[in-house]
KOLDRENMI-985349 format. One record per residue: residue number from 1; z, y, x negated of N, C-alpha, C, CB in turn. Coordinates in Angstrom, 1 decimal, m for minus. Glycine has a CB too. Example, Ala and Ser with C-alpha at 12.3 -4.5 7.8 and 13.67 -1.06 7.14 Angstrom:
BEGIN
(1 (7.8 m5.7 m13.2) (7.8 m4.5 m12.3) (7.8 m3.3 m13.2) (9.0 m4.5 m11.3)) (2 (7.1 m2.2 m12.8) (7.1 m1.1 m13.7) (7.9 0.0 m12.9) (5.7 m0.6 m14.1)) 
This chain:
BEGIN
(1 (76.7 111.9 m119.2) (75.4 112.4 m119.8) (74.2 112.0 m118.8) (75.1 111.6 m121.3)) (2 (73.4 113.0 m118.7) (72.2 112.8 m117.8) (71.3 111.6 m118.2) (71.4 114.1 m117.6)) (3 (70.6 111.1 m117.4) (69.8 109.9 m117.8) (68.3 110.4 m117.7) (70.1 108.6 m116.8)) (4 (67.5 109.6 m118.4) (65.9 109.9 m118.5) (65.3 110.2 m117.1) (65.1 108.7 m119.1)) (5 (65.9 109.4 m116.1) (65.3 109.5 m114.8) (65.6 110.9 m114.2) (65.9 108.3 m113.7)) (6 (66.6 111.7 m114.7) (66.9 113.0 m114.2) (66.3 114.0 m115.0) (68.4 113.2 m114.2)) (7 (65.5 113.8 m116.0) (64.9 114.7 m116.8) (63.9 115.6 m116.0) (64.2 114.1 m118.0)) (8 (64.0 116.8 m116.2) (63.0 117.8 m115.6) (62.3 118.4 m116.8) (63.8 119.0 m114.7)) (9 (60.9 118.2 m116.9) (60.3 118.7 m117.9) (60.1 120.2 m117.9) (59.0 118.0 m118.1)) (10 (60.5 120.9 m118.9) (60.3 122.3 m119.0) (59.2 122.7 m119.9) (61.6 123.0 m119.6)) (11 (58.9 123.9 m120.2) (57.8 124.3 m120.9) (57.8 123.9 m122.2) (57.7 125.6 m120.9)) (12 (58.9 123.7 m122.9) (59.0 123.2 m124.2) (58.8 121.7 m124.2) (60.3 123.6 m124.8)) (13 (59.0 121.0 m123.2) (58.8 119.6 m123.2) (57.4 119.1 m123.6) (59.2 119.1 m121.9)) (14 (56.3 119.7 m123.1) (55.1 119.5 m123.4) (54.8 119.5 m125.0) (54.2 120.4 m122.6)) (15 (55.2 120.6 m125.5) (55.1 120.8 m126.9) (55.8 119.7 m127.7) (55.7 122.2 m127.2)) (16 (57.0 119.5 m127.4) (57.9 118.5 m128.0) (57.3 117.1 m127.9) (59.2 118.5 m127.3)) (17 (56.7 116.7 m126.7) (56.2 115.4 m126.5) (54.9 115.3 m127.3) (56.0 115.2 m125.0)) (18 (54.0 116.4 m127.3) (52.9 116.4 m128.2) (53.2 116.0 m129.6) (52.3 117.6 m128.1)) (19 (54.3 116.6 m130.0) (54.7 116.4 m131.5) (55.1 115.0 m131.8) (55.8 117.3 m131.9)) (20 (55.9 114.5 m130.8) (56.4 113.1 m130.9) (55.2 112.1 m130.8) (57.5 112.7 m129.7)) (21 (54.3 112.4 m129.9) (53.1 111.5 m129.8) (52.2 111.6 m131.1) (52.3 111.8 m128.5)) (22 (52.2 112.7 m131.7) (51.5 112.9 m133.0) (52.1 112.1 m134.1) (51.5 114.3 m133.3)) (23 (53.4 112.2 m134.1) (54.1 111.4 m135.2) (53.8 109.8 m135.0) (55.5 111.7 m135.1)) (24 (53.8 109.4 m133.7) (53.6 108.0 m133.4) (52.2 107.6 m133.8) (53.9 107.7 m131.9)) (25 (51.3 108.4 m133.2) (49.7 108.0 m133.4) (49.3 108.2 m134.9) (48.8 109.0 m132.5)) (26 (50.0 109.0 m135.6) (49.6 109.3 m137.0) (50.4 108.3 m138.0) (50.0 110.8 m137.4)) (27 (51.3 107.5 m137.4) (52.1 106.6 m138.1) (53.0 107.2 m139.2) (51.2 105.6 m138.7)) (28 (53.5 108.4 m138.7) (54.4 109.2 m139.6) (55.7 108.4 m139.7) (54.6 110.7 m139.1)) (29 (56.4 108.4 m140.8) (57.6 107.8 m140.9) (58.8 108.4 m140.4) (57.7 107.4 m142.2)) (30 (58.7 109.7 m140.2) (59.9 110.4 m140.0) (59.6 111.8 m139.2) (60.7 110.6 m141.4)) (31 (60.4 112.0 m138.2) (60.3 113.3 m137.5) (61.8 113.8 m137.2) (59.5 113.2 m136.2)) (32 (61.9 115.1 m137.0) (63.3 115.6 m136.8) (63.2 116.4 m135.5) (63.9 116.5 m138.1)) (33 (64.2 116.2 m134.7) (64.4 117.0 m133.5) (65.7 117.8 m133.6) (64.4 116.1 m132.1)) (34 (65.6 119.1 m133.8) (66.9 119.9 m133.9) (67.0 120.9 m132.8) (66.9 120.5 m135.3)) (35 (68.2 121.3 m132.6) (68.5 122.3 m131.6) (70.1 122.4 m131.4) (67.8 121.9 m130.2)) (36 (70.4 123.5 m130.7) (71.9 123.8 m130.5) (72.4 122.6 m129.5) (72.1 125.3 m129.8)) (37 (73.7 122.4 m129.6) (74.4 121.5 m128.9) (74.1 121.7 m127.3) (75.8 121.6 m129.4)) (38 (73.9 120.7 m126.6) (73.8 121.0 m125.2) (72.4 121.5 m124.6) (74.7 121.9 m125.0)) (39 (71.4 121.5 m125.5) (70.1 121.9 m125.1) (69.1 120.8 m124.5) (69.4 122.6 m126.3)) (40 (69.7 119.5 m124.7) (68.9 118.4 m124.1) (68.2 117.6 m125.1) (67.9 119.1 m123.2)) (41 (68.4 117.5 m126.4) (67.8 116.7 m127.4) (67.8 115.2 m127.0) (68.5 117.0 m128.8)) (42 (69.1 114.8 m126.8) (69.2 113.3 m126.4) (68.5 113.0 m125.2) (70.5 112.9 m126.1)) (43 (68.6 113.8 m124.1) (67.9 113.6 m123.0) (66.3 113.6 m123.1) (68.3 114.6 m122.0)) (44 (65.9 114.5 m123.9) (64.4 114.6 m124.3) (64.0 113.3 m124.9) (64.1 115.9 m125.3)) (45 (64.7 112.8 m126.0) (64.5 111.6 m126.6) (64.5 110.4 m125.8) (65.4 111.6 m127.6)) (46 (65.4 110.3 m124.7) (65.4 109.2 m123.8) (64.1 109.3 m123.0) (66.5 109.3 m122.9)) (47 (63.7 110.5 m122.5) (62.5 110.5 m121.6) (61.3 110.2 m122.4) (62.4 111.9 m121.0)) (48 (61.3 110.7 m123.7) (60.1 110.3 m124.6) (60.0 108.9 m124.9) (60.2 111.1 m125.8)) (49 (61.2 108.3 m125.2) (61.1 106.8 m125.4) (60.6 106.0 m124.2) (62.5 106.3 m125.8)) (50 (61.1 106.5 m123.1) (60.6 105.8 m121.7) (59.1 106.0 m121.6) (61.3 106.5 m120.4)) (51 (58.6 107.1 m121.9) (57.1 107.5 m121.8) (56.3 106.6 m122.8) (56.8 109.1 m122.0)) (52 (56.8 106.7 m124.0) (56.1 105.8 m125.0) (56.2 104.3 m124.8) (56.8 106.1 m126.3)) (53 (57.3 103.9 m124.2) (57.5 102.5 m123.9) (56.4 102.0 m122.8) (58.9 102.2 m123.4)) (54 (56.2 103.0 m121.9) (55.3 102.7 m120.8) (53.8 102.7 m121.3) (55.5 103.7 m119.8)) (55 (53.7 103.3 m122.5) (52.3 103.2 m123.1) (52.2 102.0 m124.0) (52.0 104.5 m124.0)) (56 (53.1 101.2 m124.0) (53.2 99.9 m124.8) (53.7 100.0 m126.3) (51.9 99.4 m124.8)) (57 (54.3 101.2 m126.5) (54.8 101.4 m127.9) (56.3 100.8 m128.1) (54.9 103.0 m128.3)) (58 (56.5 100.3 m129.2) (57.8 99.8 m129.6) (58.8 101.0 m129.9) (57.7 98.9 m131.0)) (59 (59.9 101.0 m129.2) (60.7 102.2 m129.3) (62.2 101.7 m129.5) (60.6 103.1 m127.9)) (60 (62.9 102.3 m130.4) (64.4 102.0 m130.5) (65.1 103.4 m130.6) (64.7 101.0 m131.9)) (61 (66.0 103.6 m129.8) (67.0 104.8 m129.8) (68.2 104.3 m130.5) (67.4 105.2 m128.3)) (62 (68.4 104.9 m131.6) (69.6 104.5 m132.5) (70.4 105.8 m132.7) (69.3 103.9 m133.9)) (63 (71.7 105.7 m132.4) (72.7 106.8 m132.7) (73.3 106.4 m134.1) (74.0 106.8 m131.5)) (64 (73.0 107.4 m135.1) (73.3 107.2 m136.4) (74.7 107.8 m136.8) (72.2 107.7 m137.3)) (65 (75.3 108.5 m135.8) (76.5 109.1 m136.1) (77.6 108.1 m136.6) (76.9 109.8 m134.9)) (66 (78.0 108.4 m137.9) (79.1 107.6 m138.4) (78.6 106.1 m138.9) (80.2 107.4 m137.4)) (67 (77.3 105.9 m138.8) (76.7 104.6 m139.2) (76.4 104.4 m140.7) (75.5 104.3 m138.3)) (68 (76.7 103.4 m141.2) (76.3 103.2 m142.6) (74.8 102.8 m142.5) (77.2 102.1 m143.3)) (69 (74.2 102.7 m143.8) (72.8 102.4 m143.9) (72.5 101.0 m143.3) (72.3 102.6 m145.2)) (70 (73.3 100.1 m143.6) (73.2 98.8 m143.1) (73.2 98.7 m141.6) (74.2 97.9 m143.7)) (71 (74.2 99.5 m141.0) (74.4 99.4 m139.5) (73.3 100.1 m138.9) (75.8 100.2 m138.9)) (72 (72.7 101.2 m139.5) (71.6 101.9 m139.1) (70.4 100.9 m139.0) (71.3 103.0 m140.0)) (73 (70.1 100.2 m140.1) (69.0 99.3 m140.2) (69.1 98.1 m139.1) (69.0 98.7 m141.6)) (74 (70.3 97.7 m139.0) (70.6 96.6 m138.0) (70.3 97.1 m136.7) (72.1 96.0 m138.1)) (75 (70.8 98.2 m136.3) (70.5 98.8 m134.9) (69.0 99.0 m134.7) (71.3 100.2 m134.7)) (76 (68.3 99.5 m135.7) (66.9 99.6 m135.5) (66.1 98.3 m135.3) (66.3 100.3 m136.6)) (77 (66.6 97.2 m136.1) (66.0 95.9 m135.9) (66.3 95.3 m134.6) (66.4 95.0 m137.0)) (78 (67.5 95.5 m134.2) (67.9 94.9 m132.8) (67.2 95.7 m131.7) (69.5 95.1 m132.6)) (79 (67.0 97.1 m131.8) (66.4 97.8 m130.9) (64.8 97.4 m130.7) (66.6 99.3 m131.2)) (80 (64.4 97.0 m131.8) (62.8 96.6 m131.8) (62.5 95.1 m131.5) (62.2 97.0 m133.2)) (81 (63.6 94.4 m131.5) (63.5 92.9 m131.3) (63.1 92.6 m129.8) (64.8 92.1 m131.7)) 
């Protein structure tokens, strides 16, 4: 899987990043990033997390595939610790 350092921003990156920053600045509780398999959602989220971290924001990337509610919450807490 490509890493955030390998991310090349496309035209849609600016729009998606603006939306993520809006969610963070507005203290929204939930946002969704959807798209077809292989379009770069995970890579974009890694790049966005890196950018937000550099701005001093607390960021936790959590893979919820197959996780229970308890595991999800634990992973968020560990990610933000």
